[in-house]
N, C-alpha and C positions, 0 to 999 in steps of 0.2 A: 501494500500500500504504498502512497506516496505521502510527503509531507502535507500537501493541501489538504487529502482526506484525512488525515490524523489531527489537522489543527481543526477542521469542520467536525469533527467527531468528538474534540474536547470543548470547542463550545458549545456544541448539541447538550454537551452533560452537564456544562456550568451553566446552561440559560434555560433548561427546560422547567416546564410550566405543567401542570396537570393535562393530562387528556381532554381532550373537547368532549363534550356530549355526547354527538354522535360518534364519536370513535370507540367511547364506552359501549354505546349498544352495541356495536358490530363484535367488541372484545364479548361482551355479553352472549350474545348471540352463536358465537365460534365456540364458545368456554363451556362445562359444564360448571353448574356452581362451588365446588369443591375445587375445580382448576381455576376459576376467576380468584376466587381465594388465594391461590398461590400466586397468580399474576399480580396481585394487589400486593404482595408483599416487596415488587422492584420499585425502584426509584422513579420520579417521573420520568427522568432520562432514558431508564432500561425499558418502560413501557412505552416510551415512544419508539426506542428501536424496534423490539419487538412486532408493535403496530405496522411500521413501517415493511419490514419484511413481510408481513401478512398482505399490506397494499401491494408490494413489486409482485407476490405471487398471483395475487388475482389479476393484476394489471396484465401480467404475462399469458393469464389464460387458466391458470393451475384451479382446480374447482372442487379439492379433495377433502375431508372434513376434517380428517387425521391430519394433512398436512398444515391446514390453518390452525388445527390447535397446536402443534408442533412449534410454528411461526412464531407461535405467541408465548410459548412457555421453554422453547431451546436453552435458554440462559438462567431458568430460576434457578439452577444449582448454585450460582454465583449469589443467592441472598443468604447463604448459610452463611457466609463470612464476605458481607459486602466491600467493594471496592470503590476506594476514595480516586479523584480523576488523577493525583498523584500515582497511587497505586498503578491504576491503568496505562498512566507514563511509563514508570518503571518496567511494567512487562513489554511493553513495545521496543524500548531503548533496549532492555537486557536479549530481546529477541534479535534484534538485528546488528548488536554486539557480540554477543555470547551464544548464537545459534545451539551449536553443541551441547554448550550447559544447561539453557534455558528447560530442555527436557529433564534431566536428572533433578534440577532445582524444584521440579514439579511434585516429586515424588515424597511421600511422607506425611509431616502432620502441617497443618495451616497455622503456624507458628514463625514468629521472628520475621526476618529478612526475604524468608523463604514464603512466605504466605502470598503474595499475590501469584505467584508461579505454579502453586499446588491448589491454589483456586483457578487458574487458569486449564490447569491440566485435569482437575478432578471433578468439575463443575458437571459435565456431560453426566456422569454417573451417578453423584449427589441428585441431580435434574431428575433424572430417570428413577430413584429411591423415590423422590418427593411426587411424582405424577403417578406412581403405581399405589404409593397412601393417598392420593386423591382418588384414585376409581380412574384413572385416564385408561383409554382403550390401548390395546399392544403394541399396534404401530405406533402411537402417537410416544409412548415409552420409547421404542427402538429408536425413532428418527431422533428425539431428546439424545438419548445415548450415544448415537452414533454421529452426532451432528459435524464435531472437529475430524472425525474420522476419515481416510482417504477412502473416495467411494469405490466400492467392489466394483470390478469388472461386471456382474449381473449377477443378481439377485433378488426379491421379491420387492426389496424397497430402493433397490438403486437409483432407479428415475424420481422416485421421491427426494433421497437423500441427496441427491443433485440438485434438485430445484431448491430445496431448505437452504444447503450450502452455499448455492449462486446468488439466492435472496438475501442471505444474511452478509454477503462478501460487500453487498451493494450498501449496506447501512453500517 
């Protein structure tokens, strides 16, 4: 990702307000009540991010309820250990300067200076656990769990996973 993209992302994180009423209605229509409670754990910036992922998928013609729910909840595992704008900056800089080490730093517990890297690495698994507890459908859970994985050559979820990753990368 380029510097312009990252600066826009940082600005969005710092200035985000609550979702608009129409956006809230769309979220409520796409998620079950327990899933909406998970979505509500996000910061306003993360709610907007997830909502924009959903909107990009819809504009691209995707009309799959599981994909829509996964778009809204794919980063919910980050709510277990919320990240500040500074944490997010550390992750980006670390990935650029020390790409080989970031993966190692993401292992273990979310404590100390490694916490942002652990959250980055482990939030898909945490989010899948949270989605299971909320009663999400199996496809939604798998899309959340795998949203940072390299897309498989082909399996039942390959097309949906690639679509989710594409939309997430746009935002």
